[in-house]
N, C-alpha and C positions, 0 to 999 in steps of 0.2 A: 569381106566385101567392101569395107571402107565406105559405108553408106548409112544414113539415118533411116532409110526405108527398110521395113521388115524384110529380112533375108528371104523368107518364103514367098514374097511377092515379086521377086526378080524373075524375069522371063527367060525361058529357053524356047526359042521359036515363038509360037503364038500363045503359049500358056505359061502361067506362073509355075514356079517349082512345086508349090503345094497342090496345084491342079493336076500336075503329072502324077503325084503320089495318090491323090484321090481317085483319079482315073484308073490307076493300077489296082487299088482296093476294089473298085467297082467291077473290074474284069475278073477279080477273084471271087466274085459273088459274096462279098462281105455282108453280114447281117446288118451291121450298123457302122457308120464312119463317124468317128469323133475326132475333131481337130482341137488340139490343145493350144490355147491362146493365152497371151499375157501381155508382152510388150506390144504396144500400139494395136491392141485387140480390136478396136472399132474399125480401123482401116482394113484389117484382115477380114472381119465379118462382112463389111460392105463389099469387098472384092469378091467374096464367095457367096453372096446372098442368092445367087441363081442356082446353087447346088443344094441337094437334099442331104444335109449333114447336121450333126449336133456339135456342140462346143463344150469343152471343159476349160475352166479358167484356172491358170496357174498364177496366183497373185505374186508369189516370190519365185524367181527362177533359180532353182536349187539343183539343176541337172536333169538329164534325160530320165533317169529312173524315177525321180520325184515327179516329173511331168506325167509319166504313165500312171502313177498312183492317183492323179487327179481324176482319172476316168472311172475310178471305182464307184463314186457316188452316182 
């Protein structure tokens, strides 16, 4: 994306990429939505503050599988 802005906060239409994913999770009646954050996490949390979600912090970005493991706690 060639941007210093977090990828998940780029927009498609009127919503960020991550909001599209969260909306899909909500439509599937998910029990809980956990967003894994790391890079520029405060910007992401601020952008999503209006949503009922939880966060897991991935201090070191070691791949998608590692990111998912951060939700175990």
